[in-house]
N, C-alpha and C positions, 0 to 999 in steps of 0.2 A: 969427302965433305958431305955429299948427299947421303951417304950411309949413316954418318954420325947424326945428321938432322933427322933422318928416319928413325933412328934408335931413340933420340930424344923425344920425338913425337909419340912413339910407341910407349915410352916410359910414362909420359904425362897422361896418355889415355889409359894406361894400365892403372895408374894411381887413382884416376877418376872412377874407374869401374870398381876398384876395391872400396873406395870411400862411399860410393853410392850403395854398394852392397852392405857395408857396415852401418850406414845410416838407416837402411831398411830393417836390418836385424835389431837395431837399438830402438828406433822410434816407432816402428810398425809392429814388429813381432815381439818386442820387449825381451829379446834374447840376444844380448851382445855376445859376440864371438871373440873380441879382443879387448884389452884393457884401454882405459882412457889415454894412458901415456902412449901406447902403440898407435892409437888413432891420431893423437896429436902429432906424432912423429911423421906419419904418412901425410897428414894435412899440411904440415909446415914444409915438407919437401915439395909438395905440389905447388904451394903458394910461392915458394922461392923460384921454382922453375918457371912458373907463369910470369912472375915479375921480371925475370931475366930474359924471357922470350914471350913478350906480349902477343905475338902473332899466333901463339898456341892457346891463348885464353878463349874459352867459349862461354856463352851465357848459362849453360847448364852445369858448369863446373861447381863442385861442392864449395869452393872458395867464395862463390858469389852469394852464399847465404848470409855472410856477415854484415851485409848492408854497407851504408856509408854515403850513398848518393843522396843529395839533397834536391828535391823537386820544387820548382817554383809553384806548381799547381798540378792538378790531375786532369789529364785529357779526358774528354767525354768519349764513351764507347757505346755504340748501338749493339745490343745483344742480338746474336744470331737467331735465337728463339726467345720470345719475351719470358721474363721471369715473373710469372703470375703469382697472385696471392692464392690462398686456399680458402674454400668454404669451410665453415665451422659446424661442429656438432657438439652438444653438451650433455646428451643423455644416450643410453642404449637405444631408445626408440628413435632418436634422430639418426643414429648410425644405421638402423634397419631401414629408415626412410631413404637414406643414401643408396642402399642396395635396391630399394624399390624404384628409385629414379633411373638408375642405370639399367635395370631390368626392363623398364618401359621403353628405354631407348634401344636396347638390344634384346628383344624378346626371344625366349626359348634358348638362351645361352646361360651357361653356368660361369660363376666368377670365383677365382682364387685371388688372394690378397697378400700384400706384404705390409706389416705394421712396423713402424720405426719411431723411436723417441723423437719428439719435436724439440730439438735442442734450441735453446734461446741464445742465438748468436747473430752473426752477420752473414747473410747469403752472398756467395761469390760464384763467378763463372770462370773456369780454368780451361784455356784453349791449348791443345797440344797438336803439333804437326810432326808426323813421323816420330812420335814418341817423345818430343821435346817440348817443354813448357815455353810458349811464345807470348802468352798474354793472360793476365788475370784482372778481373774487373769486379767491382761491387755491384750489388743488385740495383741500387739507385731507385728510380721510379718503376722499375720492371722492364722498361724499354731502353732507357739510357742509364748507364752506370759510369763509374770512374775507373780509369786505368791505374791500378795499383800493383802492377806487375812486380816492380822492384821490391816492394814491401812483402808481397806474397812469397817471393823467392826466399825470404828469410825464415819462413815457417817450416819447421823441421819435418812435419808430417805431410807436407806437400812435395811429391816427387818432382825433381827437375827433369828427370829422364825416366821413362816408363820401362818396365820389365816385361818380358814375354811377348805374347801374340799381339797385344794392343799397341806395342811399340811400332808395329808395321802399318798402322792405319794412317791414311793420308791426313785425316782430320778426326780429332776426338775432343769434344767439349763436355766437361762434366760440371755438375753443380754441387756445391758443398756449403757447409756452415762453419765459419770461423768462430771459435769460442775460446773462453778461458775457464779452466776448471776451478773448483772452489779453493783448493789448497794453493795453487799458484797465484790466484787472485789475492788471497789474504797475504801471501808473502810480498807480492808487488806493492800492495797498499802500505804494508809496514815499512818497506824500503822508501817509498815516496814520502811518507810522514817523517821518517828519520832524516831525509834530506830537506825537510821543510816545504815539500810540495803538497799540493792538494790531492787527497785520495779519491779514487773512483767510487761512485755510489753503488755499483753492482757489476758483476762480471760482464754483462752485455755491453755496458758503457765502456768498460776497460778494453774489451776486444775491439769495439768500433773505434775508440780513440787511438789505440795502438796501431790499427791497420791503416789509419788515415794520417799517420805522421808524415810530415814533409821530409824528415830525415830517416831514411831506411835503417840507419844504424841504431836508432832508438827502437824501431819495430823489432829489430833482430834481438834486442835484449829483453823483449816482452815475451812472457810464456804463452804464446798463442798456439792453438791446436786446430785441427780440422777433421770433420767427418764428411765424406762424400755421400750424397743421397740420390744421385741420378745422372743419367747421360742425356744431354740435350741435343747432341749431334754426333754422328759417327759415320765416316765414309771410308770404305764401305761399311754398312751396318751389320755387325755379326750377331746381334742379339734378338731373341724372340720373347724373353720374359725379363721383367725388372729384376727379379731375384738372381737370375743367371748373369745379368749385367753387373750387379753388385759383387758377385763372386769373382767375376773377371777383373773388376776394378781392384779388388783386394789382391788378386794375383799380380796385378800390374804395379803394385806398390802403394796404393792408397789405403787410408784408414776407413774402414766401414764399421758402422756402429754394431758392436757384438750383441746388443740387445734387440736387434731387428729379428722379426719372426715371420715365417711364411705360413699363411693360414689358408686351409682348404675351403673355408666357407665363413659366413658372417658370424656364426656362433663362436668359432675359433677366434675371430677378430675381437668379439666382445670379451672373451676370456683373456686375450693378450692385453687389451686395454686395461682391464681390471687389475691384472697382475702388475703391470708397469706402474699404474697409479698407486697401488698399495706399496710398491717398492720405491716410490719417488724420492723419499728422504735418503735412501742409500746411494743414489746416483752421485757421481763425483762432479757433476756439472748441472747447470740449471736446465730443466726441461719443463715445459708448460702443457704438454699433451702428447698425443700419438698421431702420427701421420699415417693414414690408411690409404693404400694405393691398389688399384687393380693390377694384378701381376702381368697379365698378357699385354704385350706392347701393341699387338694388332687390335685388341679391344680398346686400349688407350687411344690409338689413332682414330678409331671409328667413333668413339665417344666424343672426342674433340674437347673444345674449351669455349667458355664465354669470353668476353673481353676482360673479365676479372679473374676467373679461376678455371682450372681444368675440371672437366666433369667426372674424371676417373679417379679423383682423390678427394679426401676430406680430412680435416684436422679435428680429432676428438680432443677437446680442451679439458684439462683437469679442473676440479673444483678449486676455487681460490683458497 
């Protein structure tokens, strides 16, 4: 009896591992290894086994992405590290002034940077313990957000279980932007209008409205996506630069924006900002600027933050 139960548990865990792998190949790498029919066969087998043996069900199972739980309200969450706003820059001269400010704060030091598209979506914090997603919260007012874990579990580009070295960390909290791409947004609005429901005004409203649904089953049917853009807490902390942290997150199963650029100096930053602004219309999502970050995490810590924004980052805003 014990042997058969052990075999059953091993089969369930094996199915989960295979489905996590195929989710990663399909949604992160965009390189599916099996057909949809084969995926559905594995998924249905897992769902049936979990239904017959609920003691084997875990929160990070791929079957938990389908949603269905209805919340009466969202609990308040105090962020481990405040989710601050960003200071803005509108011209190349203001970007140079940003470097002048941090140079005055840390004289005789050189700075490298990372430039990332400023995706127009909804900021979230995702908390992992030993590689498993345990909580997801909205930004809220930056200090208090809403617990929307059940809804975030339905977003296919958010790993429920991490891969590789980061899966061993006691604590990992990452920050990301939930958004809706242009084409999925248009499809959603057409389907809403066909059902006689009100369409969303823009992709950001659609993303925010979908993420804050009381019924996670509705969220699961909405085409939400996510790019991670930072690590807010890691224990133990294995990172020395923001760029290396982003590469590690990509290896762990997160989507990192492929348009991000590492820049050795401020002139390279200006070139990266100009290139992204010129290519703005070709992006498949809404972006209103470029986030410029000091790459060294040690320099970030020493630069610190005001009550409003980190001193080590600035948002270059595109012309309207």
